[in-house]
C-alpha positions in Angstrom: -56.2 99.6 36.6 -52.5 99.6 35.7 -51.9 102.3 38.3 -53.3 100.1 41.1 -51.3 97.0 39.9 -48.1 98.9 39.9 -48.7 100.4 43.3 -49.6 97.0 44.8 -46.5 95.3 43.2 -44.1 97.9 44.7 -42.2 96.5 47.6 -42.0 98.2 51.0 -38.6 99.9 51.5 -37.4 97.4 54.1 -38.2 94.4 51.9 -36.7 96.1 48.9 -33.5 96.9 50.9 -33.3 93.3 52.2 -33.8 91.9 48.7 -31.1 94.2 47.3 -28.7 93.3 50.1 -29.3 89.6 49.6 -28.8 89.8 45.8 -25.6 91.8 46.4 -24.3 89.1 48.8 -25.0 86.4 46.2 -23.2 88.4 43.5 -20.2 88.8 45.7 -20.1 85.1 46.5 -20.3 84.2 42.8 -17.6 86.6 41.9 -15.3 85.4 44.7 -15.9 81.9 43.4 -13.8 82.8 40.4 -15.9 80.7 38.0 -17.4 83.7 36.0 -16.1 84.7 32.6 -14.7 88.2 32.3 -18.0 89.4 30.7 -20.1 87.8 33.4 -17.8 89.4 36.0 -18.1 92.8 34.5 -21.9 92.5 34.3 -22.1 91.2 37.9 -19.8 94.1 39.0 -22.0 96.7 37.3 -25.1 95.1 38.9 -23.4 95.0 42.3 -22.5 98.7 42.1 -26.1 99.5 41.4 -27.3 97.4 44.3 -24.7 98.9 46.6 -25.8 102.4 45.7 -29.4 101.5 46.2 -28.6 100.0 49.6 -26.6 103.2 50.6 -29.5 105.4 49.5 -32.0 103.3 51.5 -29.7 103.6 54.6 -29.4 107.3 54.2 -33.2 107.6 54.0 -33.6 105.5 57.1 -31.1 107.7 58.9 -33.0 110.8 57.9 -36.3 109.3 59.2 -34.6 108.5 62.5 -33.3 112.0 62.8 -36.7 113.4 62.0 -38.2 111.2 64.7 -35.6 112.3 67.2 -36.0 116.0 66.6 -38.6 116.9 64.0 -38.0 120.7 64.4 -34.2 120.4 63.8 -33.2 117.2 62.1 -29.8 118.5 61.3 -29.1 119.0 65.0 -30.5 115.7 66.2 -28.1 113.8 68.4 -27.3 110.3 67.1 -28.4 107.6 69.5 -25.8 105.2 70.8 -26.4 101.5 70.2 -26.9 99.3 73.2 -24.0 97.0 73.8 
């Protein structure tokens, strides 16, 4: 039963990314406010670095998925798409 509960409580990657990004933005706002103690600032900075790394990893995984969709036989040679302006 614990296996099912942990699987159902796991957030989808997009939701997890959005949550991490939102938390990171809130941490930055609190730190920029200048009202945190040194210890709170260091703890927030450490958490922020972890969130940043998590977001970067999520973005890299998303890029790989896009590359695989564009050219599943040669993802390393897939041409990046240009965003519409």
